One Martini backbone bead per residue (centre of mass of N, CA, C, O) as a GRO file, in nm:
protein
  256
    1MET     BB    1   0.094   0.037   0.024
    2ARG     BB    2   0.038   0.368  -0.052
    3HIS     BB    3   0.152   0.698   0.068
    4ILE     BB    4  -0.005   1.009  -0.018
    5ARG     BB    5   0.114   1.334  -0.034
    6LEU     BB    6  -0.042   1.657  -0.014
    7VAL     BB    7  -0.029   1.986  -0.152
    8VAL     BB    8  -0.277   2.239  -0.090
    9GLU     BB    9  -0.455   2.478  -0.284
   10TYR     BB   10  -0.701   2.745  -0.186
   11ASP     BB   11  -1.011   2.900  -0.255
   12GLY     BB   12  -1.270   2.956  -0.010
   13THR     BB   13  -1.515   3.125  -0.115
   14THR     BB   14  -1.694   2.859  -0.246
   15LEU     BB   15  -1.634   2.709   0.024
   16ALA     BB   16  -1.717   2.489   0.318
   17GLY     BB   17  -1.437   2.396   0.350
   18TRP     BB   18  -1.282   2.103   0.417
   19GLN     BB   19  -1.509   1.937   0.532
   20ARG     BB   20  -1.733   1.722   0.473
   21GLN     BB   21  -2.066   1.770   0.342
   22ALA     BB   22  -2.394   1.729   0.252
   23ASN     BB   23  -2.472   2.055   0.118
   24ALA     BB   24  -2.156   2.126   0.048
   25PRO     BB   25  -1.871   2.239  -0.081
   26THR     BB   26  -1.548   2.081  -0.054
   27VAL     BB   27  -1.229   1.987  -0.049
   28GLN     BB   28  -1.256   1.690   0.025
   29GLN     BB   29  -1.469   1.620  -0.182
   30HIS     BB   30  -1.311   1.692  -0.441
   31LEU     BB   31  -1.076   1.500  -0.392
   32GLU     BB   32  -1.238   1.234  -0.370
   33GLU     BB   33  -1.368   1.255  -0.652
   34ALA     BB   34  -1.108   1.266  -0.818
   35LEU     BB   35  -0.990   0.995  -0.715
   36ALA     BB   36  -1.226   0.816  -0.801
   37THR     BB   37  -1.180   0.869  -1.101
   38MET     BB   38  -0.883   0.773  -1.122
   39LEU     BB   39  -0.919   0.484  -0.940
   40GLN     BB   40  -1.210   0.352  -0.933
   41GLN     BB   41  -1.245   0.438  -0.618
   42PRO     BB   42  -1.281   0.486  -0.305
   43THR     BB   43  -1.095   0.782  -0.150
   44PRO     BB   44  -0.979   0.879   0.126
   45VAL     BB   45  -0.922   1.198   0.298
   46ALA     BB   46  -0.671   1.360   0.491
   47GLY     BB   47  -0.617   1.642   0.707
   48ALA     BB   48  -0.455   1.899   0.891
   49SER     BB   49  -0.700   2.118   0.839
   50ARG     BB   50  -1.021   2.254   0.946
   51THR     BB   51  -1.128   2.464   0.755
   52ASP     BB   52  -1.330   2.714   0.697
   53ALA     BB   53  -1.546   2.892   0.554
   54GLY     BB   54  -1.350   3.106   0.338
   55VAL     BB   55  -1.086   2.972   0.377
   56HIS     BB   56  -0.751   2.959   0.304
   57ALA     BB   57  -0.477   2.793   0.105
   58ARG     BB   58  -0.118   2.697   0.049
   59GLY     BB   59  -0.047   2.440   0.285
   60GLN     BB   60  -0.212   2.200   0.269
   61VAL     BB   61  -0.238   1.869   0.414
   62ALA     BB   62  -0.257   1.542   0.260
   63ILE     BB   63  -0.403   1.198   0.250
   64PHE     BB   64  -0.357   0.883   0.072
   65HIS     BB   65  -0.450   0.547  -0.039
   66THR     BB   66  -0.267   0.308  -0.257
   67GLU     BB   67  -0.197   0.050  -0.521
   68ARG     BB   68  -0.121   0.226  -0.735
   69THR     BB   69   0.143   0.305  -0.999
   70ILE     BB   70   0.130   0.592  -1.015
   71PRO     BB   71   0.292   0.857  -1.062
   72LEU     BB   72   0.333   1.150  -0.904
   73HIS     BB   73   0.288   1.334  -1.154
   74GLY     BB   74   0.015   1.200  -1.223
   75PHE     BB   75  -0.143   1.297  -0.982
   76ARG     BB   76  -0.105   1.597  -1.022
   77ARG     BB   77  -0.220   1.622  -1.309
   78GLY     BB   78  -0.487   1.472  -1.271
   79LEU     BB   79  -0.608   1.641  -1.042
   80ASN     BB   80  -0.585   1.923  -1.184
   81ALA     BB   81  -0.786   1.834  -1.414
   82LEU     BB   82  -1.039   1.771  -1.201
   83LEU     BB   83  -1.031   2.018  -1.051
   84PRO     BB   84  -1.120   2.301  -0.953
   85ASP     BB   85  -1.003   2.625  -0.969
   86ALA     BB   86  -0.992   2.650  -0.638
   87ILE     BB   87  -0.804   2.386  -0.678
   88ALA     BB   88  -0.461   2.271  -0.595
   89ILE     BB   89  -0.170   2.087  -0.667
   90ARG     BB   90   0.169   2.136  -0.561
   91ASP     BB   91   0.231   1.847  -0.417
   92VAL     BB   92   0.398   1.517  -0.432
   93ALA     BB   93   0.432   1.235  -0.198
   94GLU     BB   94   0.598   0.969  -0.048
   95VAL     BB   95   0.514   0.798   0.256
   96GLY     BB   96   0.489   0.674   0.548
   97ASP     BB   97   0.276   0.484   0.764
   98ASP     BB   98   0.326   0.714   1.010
   99PHE     BB   99   0.177   0.930   0.853
  100HIS     BB  100   0.001   1.234   0.962
  101PRO     BB  101  -0.116   1.544   0.892
  102ARG     BB  102  -0.204   1.604   1.192
  103PHE     BB  103  -0.040   1.419   1.411
  104SER     BB  104   0.255   1.495   1.279
  105ALA     BB  105   0.232   1.774   1.346
  106THR     BB  106   0.437   2.067   1.481
  107GLY     BB  107   0.312   2.300   1.290
  108LYS     BB  108   0.167   2.632   1.217
  109HIS     BB  109   0.086   2.875   0.947
  110TYR     BB  110  -0.076   3.181   0.977
  111ARG     BB  111  -0.269   3.432   0.789
  112TYR     BB  112  -0.382   3.768   0.851
  113THR     BB  113  -0.582   3.994   0.656
  114ILE     BB  114  -0.586   4.362   0.638
  115LEU     BB  115  -0.801   4.631   0.548
  116ALA     BB  116  -0.689   4.974   0.622
  117ARG     BB  117  -0.962   5.161   0.519
  118ARG     BB  118  -1.229   5.333   0.416
  119GLU     BB  119  -1.230   5.185   0.155
  120ARG     BB  120  -1.326   4.953  -0.032
  121SER     BB  121  -1.226   4.629  -0.202
  122PRO     BB  122  -1.260   4.423  -0.465
  123ARG     BB  123  -0.983   4.277  -0.452
  124TRP     BB  124  -1.013   4.209  -0.112
  125HIS     BB  125  -1.301   4.088  -0.022
  126THR     BB  126  -1.183   3.764  -0.028
  127ARG     BB  127  -0.878   3.834   0.141
  128ALA     BB  128  -1.002   4.050   0.351
  129TRP     BB  129  -1.041   4.266   0.621
  130HIS     BB  130  -1.252   4.538   0.652
  131VAL     BB  131  -1.108   4.827   0.814
  132PRO     BB  132  -1.226   5.170   0.851
  133LYS     BB  133  -0.935   5.210   1.005
  134LEU     BB  134  -0.690   5.294   1.190
  135LEU     BB  135  -0.391   5.119   1.292
  136ASP     BB  136  -0.208   5.019   1.580
  137VAL     BB  137   0.069   4.841   1.556
  138PRO     BB  138   0.219   4.864   1.830
  139ALA     BB  139  -0.028   4.769   1.996
  140MET     BB  140  -0.058   4.493   1.861
  141THR     BB  141   0.227   4.392   1.932
  142ALA     BB  142   0.199   4.416   2.240
  143ALA     BB  143  -0.040   4.222   2.263
  144ALA     BB  144   0.093   3.969   2.131
  145ALA     BB  145   0.313   3.918   2.351
  146HIS     BB  146   0.107   3.784   2.560
  147LEU     BB  147   0.064   3.510   2.364
  148VAL     BB  148   0.338   3.414   2.374
  149GLY     BB  149   0.350   3.080   2.425
  150THR     BB  150   0.243   2.887   2.698
  151HIS     BB  151  -0.117   2.850   2.716
  152ASP     BB  152  -0.441   2.927   2.810
  153PHE     BB  153  -0.696   2.955   2.534
  154ALA     BB  154  -1.004   2.979   2.624
  155ALA     BB  155  -1.059   3.287   2.523
  156PHE     BB  156  -0.974   3.164   2.204
  157ARG     BB  157  -1.251   3.000   2.162
  158ALA     BB  158  -1.504   2.845   2.028
  159ALA     BB  159  -1.795   2.738   2.023
  160GLY     BB  160  -1.773   2.380   2.020
  161CYS     BB  161  -1.512   2.305   2.118
  162SER     BB  162  -1.345   1.967   2.151
  163ALA     BB  163  -1.107   2.009   2.309
  164LYS     BB  164  -0.938   1.871   2.587
  165THR     BB  165  -0.737   2.115   2.554
  166THR     BB  166  -0.630   2.477   2.588
  167VAL     BB  167  -0.336   2.419   2.548
  168ARG     BB  168  -0.087   2.627   2.391
  169ARG     BB  169   0.168   2.711   2.137
  170LEU     BB  170   0.323   3.020   2.067
  171ASP     BB  171   0.595   3.132   1.875
  172SER     BB  172   0.447   3.365   1.692
  173ILE     BB  173   0.368   3.726   1.643
  174VAL     BB  174   0.330   3.915   1.335
  175VAL     BB  175   0.307   4.261   1.254
  176THR     BB  176   0.249   4.381   0.916
  177ARG     BB  177   0.314   4.635   0.675
  178ALA     BB  178   0.289   4.546   0.350
  179GLN     BB  179   0.107   4.794   0.306
  180PRO     BB  180  -0.034   5.088   0.365
  181ASP     BB  181  -0.339   4.908   0.382
  182ILE     BB  182  -0.177   4.636   0.471
  183LEU     BB  183  -0.222   4.374   0.704
  184GLU     BB  184  -0.015   4.122   0.870
  185VAL     BB  185  -0.087   3.818   1.057
  186ASP     BB  186   0.157   3.610   1.194
  187ILE     BB  187   0.094   3.266   1.300
  188ARG     BB  188   0.276   3.052   1.523
  189GLY     BB  189   0.226   2.696   1.606
  190ASN     BB  190   0.146   2.379   1.722
  191ALA     BB  191  -0.166   2.459   1.779
  192PHE     BB  192  -0.535   2.486   1.736
  193LEU     BB  193  -0.822   2.621   1.796
  194ARG     BB  194  -1.127   2.707   1.740
  195GLN     BB  195  -1.085   3.012   1.591
  196MET     BB  196  -0.822   3.133   1.719
  197VAL     BB  197  -0.703   3.318   1.500
  198ARG     BB  198  -0.958   3.499   1.466
  199ILE     BB  199  -0.970   3.597   1.761
  200ILE     BB  200  -0.694   3.720   1.778
  201SER     BB  201  -0.731   3.917   1.542
  202GLY     BB  202  -0.974   4.068   1.663
  203THR     BB  203  -0.825   4.160   1.920
  204LEU     BB  204  -0.601   4.322   1.779
  205VAL     BB  205  -0.793   4.520   1.643
  206ASP     BB  206  -0.909   4.635   1.905
  207CYS     BB  207  -0.633   4.758   1.973
  208GLY     BB  208  -0.589   4.926   1.708
  209VAL     BB  209  -0.867   5.109   1.780
  210GLY     BB  210  -0.887   5.126   2.120
  211ASP     BB  211  -1.076   4.908   2.281
  212LEU     BB  212  -0.796   4.793   2.366
  213THR     BB  213  -0.535   4.694   2.561
  214PRO     BB  214  -0.256   4.517   2.598
  215ALA     BB  215  -0.305   4.447   2.900
  216GLN     BB  216  -0.591   4.322   2.858
  217VAL     BB  217  -0.497   4.073   2.703
  218GLY     BB  218  -0.354   3.943   2.941
  219GLU     BB  219  -0.612   3.927   3.116
  220ILE     BB  220  -0.780   3.753   2.926
  221LEU     BB  221  -0.599   3.510   2.923
  222ALA     BB  222  -0.610   3.459   3.236
  223GLY     BB  223  -0.938   3.443   3.251
  224ARG     BB  224  -1.073   3.245   3.025
  225ASP     BB  225  -1.288   3.449   2.874
  226ARG     BB  226  -1.452   3.485   2.583
  227THR     BB  227  -1.627   3.751   2.642
  228LYS     BB  228  -1.352   3.937   2.669
  229ALA     BB  229  -1.280   3.909   2.400
  230GLY     BB  230  -1.276   3.953   2.089
  231ARG     BB  231  -1.362   3.931   1.791
  232THR     BB  232  -1.444   3.748   1.511
  233ALA     BB  233  -1.291   3.715   1.243
  234PRO     BB  234  -1.327   3.683   0.930
  235PRO     BB  235  -1.248   3.431   0.700
  236GLN     BB  236  -1.115   3.573   0.437
  237GLY     BB  237  -0.831   3.656   0.591
  238LEU     BB  238  -0.757   3.351   0.599
  239GLU     BB  239  -0.439   3.154   0.592
  240LEU     BB  240  -0.280   2.857   0.513
  241LEU     BB  241   0.061   2.826   0.462
  242ALA     BB  242   0.171   2.599   0.681
  243VAL     BB  243   0.312   2.275   0.758
  244ARG     BB  244   0.490   2.116   1.017
  245TYR     BB  245   0.774   1.866   1.002
  246ASP     BB  246   1.021   1.771   1.279
  247GLY     BB  247   0.950   1.512   1.493
  248ARG     BB  248   0.751   1.664   1.671
  249ARG     BB  249   0.483   1.645   1.863
  250ALA     BB  250   0.175   1.743   1.867
  251ASP     BB  251  -0.131   1.818   1.960
  252THR     BB  252  -0.388   1.579   1.904
  253HIS     BB  253  -0.639   1.793   1.992
  254ALA     BB  254  -0.653   1.962   1.764
  255SER     BB  255  -0.875   2.151   1.557
  256VAL     BB  256  -0.652   2.294   1.319
   0.00000   0.00000   0.00000
């Protein structure tokens, strides 16, 4: 049996997220349907991150198993010919039977993009959160510093999160003005709770507009009360850039 790892890129605008659903198109569904056409049999696919509807990815990792002898470039070309324009396979590799895209992952890198200007942008409306105010980047950076490290992130998880523990490690949060009116929040960590990156991003924006102070973010973290944290940023600004595998196990109860 061969174990085939995929690196998948997608525009989540028209998709209902990663995980297969009964009545809405998802990335997992499209991949499984394309593989079923190629291999002429049902072929389940597992992914590293259960991204929400509207969320994008540049480095989602997935795996499937097959006994077919198709070369790796054949899988890449064949799948890209069958998948919709919103989804593409960037890389294909054969891995060992102990690899799992989620449970073998040791870290993930998400980026949240914000359009900070008065006027909305047709170019960015599916790729960034439009915040029609100036944002104080130093205040956002100071607030982010309270979140880096290993903490209980109960205040930064969505309702319905099924993780058995809310302790996670954030390795870095970097707020960058990539363009005069575009801010990027790059968040790297070992694993994430449900909507954790979006809640962190919304909280940092609340600091950027002056609704919260950086010190209050530290207090919110310590208080573990979701109602005290900031808003949940909308999904279209979020992108999964990369999943890391370096031999150290991440928390296997991670939600995304």
